[in-house]
N, C-alpha and C positions, 0 to 999 in steps of 0.2 A: 502492500499499502503507502505509494509518496504521497506524503502531504508537503504543502507548503510552510516556514518557521522563520518568525520573526521573530528575533531576542530582546531583550527587555532594554537592550543595548541602542535600539532604534528607536530615536522621535522623532515622530511626525510632526510637522509644521502645522498643521490641520488642528491638533489637538486629539487626546487621546479618544474621547467618546467618538468624535468628527469622524476620525481615521478609521473606527469600528466601522460607524456608520458605513461607512465610504467599499470597507470590504463586502459585507451583509449588499451594497445594493448590487455592485460590480459580480459578484458570486455567481455562477449559473450552472446546472446541473452539470455534471463530468467536468469540471475542474476538481484539481486535486484542494483537498481540505486545508484550512489553515487554523495551526498553531499560533497563537503569538502572545507572548509574557510583555505588561508594562508596567510602571508604577510612578508615582507623582512625587517631584520634588520639594514638594512643600503640603501642610495637609490641604485638603481638599474634598471637598462634596463632589458625589453623585447623586442625581436622585431618577428616580424612574420615569420614563419620558411622560405617564400620565401624572404622577405625582408631583409631575414640574406644574401642572396645569392649577392644581390647588391651590399651590403656596404664591406668597407675595416674595419671589425671589429677591427684590430689593433689602426685604430684611433680615435673608442670609448673613451670618456670621464670618464666614470662610469663602474663598473663592470656589467655584460651582461650576460643574460640567454637566449637560443633562444626557442620559444614555438612552442608546435607542432598543435599549431592552427596558422591561418594567421594575416592578419591586420597589422596596422602600430605600429610604435616604443611606447612603452609607459614608462614613468621613473616613478616605482613604491617608492615614498616616507614612509614612518617607519610609519605614521597613516593611509594608505589606508589600504582600504582589499578585498582582493581579492579571490575570489571564482574559483570551476571549478564544473562542472555539467557533469557525465559519464552515459549515458542511450540507452535505446534502441528506435531508430524511431518511432516505436509505444507504445511508453510509454504512457498511457491516461493523464499525467499531464504536461508531458513536450516533448512529439513526436510530430511529423509531417514532413511538408516539413522544409526545412531549415527554413524559415521566418516564417512557424507558430511557431515553438519551440523554436526561439527567441522572439516571442513577450508573450508564456505564459511565460515562465520566467524572462522576462521583467515586465510582471501583475502580478507573487509575489513579486518580487524585490520593485514594485512601492506599493503595500498594506504593505507591510513591514516599506516603509520609510514614507509613509503618517500615518501612527499608532506611530511616531515617529515626527510629527510635519512637515514633509519637503513633501508641494506641490508638487510633482512629476509630472512632464506629458509626455506624450510622442509625439517623433519625426515621423512625418511622412515621412520624405525623404527614398527616393528608393534605393539611388545608395551612393554607400561606402566610397566616398571622397579619393578614392587611390591616387589620385595626391598630396594631401596633406601631411605635412611634420611630423604627428603623430596623433597617435589615435582622441585626444582629438580636434585638427584642424578642424576636420567636423563631421556632424551628419550623422546615417546612421538610416536604416529602425526600430523605436520601442526602439531607445535609451532613457535613461533617462535624462530630465533635470529640472533644477531648476533656475527658473528667467529667465529661454530663456539659459541657458548656460547648457552645457553638465557635466553631474555629475557621470555618467558610461558610462562604456567602455566594448564590446567585442566580440570575436571572434569565431567560430565554426567549427570545422573538421568534417567530415563523413567516416567511413570507411564500405559499406556495410550496415547493418541495425543499426551500432553503434554511437553514435556521442560522441563525447567532447567540450563542451562549455566551455571555459575562459574568466575569467572578470575582473574587478576594481570598487569597488565603491570609490569612493575621500571623505577622510574627508577633507582635505584644499589641496590645489593645492602648494606642496614644491618649494622653492624659485627656485632648479635648472630648473624647466621647463623654467623660463625665461634665465637663463645663458646658458642654453644647447640651445634654438631657438630663442637667440637674442632679447625677449619679446614678437615676432612675437609670432600671435594667440593666445596668453594665454588668453585674455580676453573673448575668447569663450567657457571656462571652468571655474569651480568653484567646492568648496567643500562644502560639507552639513554643516561644521558648519562657510561658511564665514557670516551669517547673527549672528549678536552678540546678538540681541534679542530673538535666540532662545538656550535653554539651549546646549550646547556641546554635541556630541555621542562621545562615545569611540568607537574604534574596537571590542568590547568585547558588547556593549551595541547594534550595528549592528548586529553583528553576529545572537545573542540571538534574534534580531528581527525579522529576515531574517529567521530561523530555525524555529522561533513559525509561521511564515508565512507559509512555507511548511504545519506545523503539522497541521493547521486549513483548508489546502487544502486536508487534508487527511492522510497524510506520516506520518505514522511510523519509527522510525527512531529506527533503533538495538544498542546496545552499542557501544560509541566510535572505531573505528577502529583503532589500531598502527599501524604508517606505519615502514618499515624498511627502 
């Protein structure tokens, strides 16, 4: 299986969310799937496309970008690793119905994290928790937890036979979460580096581990694609 690969060292001039939207719009059935990693150089909010319509954006206390996918607000710290996958719903590795696809991707992420000494588990929740204040204030289907706390979240959008999944894996919980939400619900989330008895992971460590998990599943990555 040939895939395109965009490492986090490649920084699009369009902005992270706008670039994912371009990849999504430009993807056609038969194109090789795309795995992309990225991060934010300063704490930044991303908002689901529908959520952004309900908020007074001028009142936000952080810079923000609007995701082409859905879901609730996420505050991205500088130590978080973000990813996106653009693929066909018929792809044998990550395709299927929305829930099937989401779980397949979570299985690959879990394999990578367990290989780094993090005994992550899957949530069995069936509801997205949209009444909650932010993405990490509630569990949804097949999301990853560590010691019962959510360490990764994601959302998926679909157009015809193409989907885009965007997600974030927390290495730590940036203090801004507590400031932004007055400390509410922050006890439900955790970073992969919370356990001081385990060697700390870096974004680079995590990116390599996830990439290796895909390769072990049969993916052959083309040379890194350089975005514009």
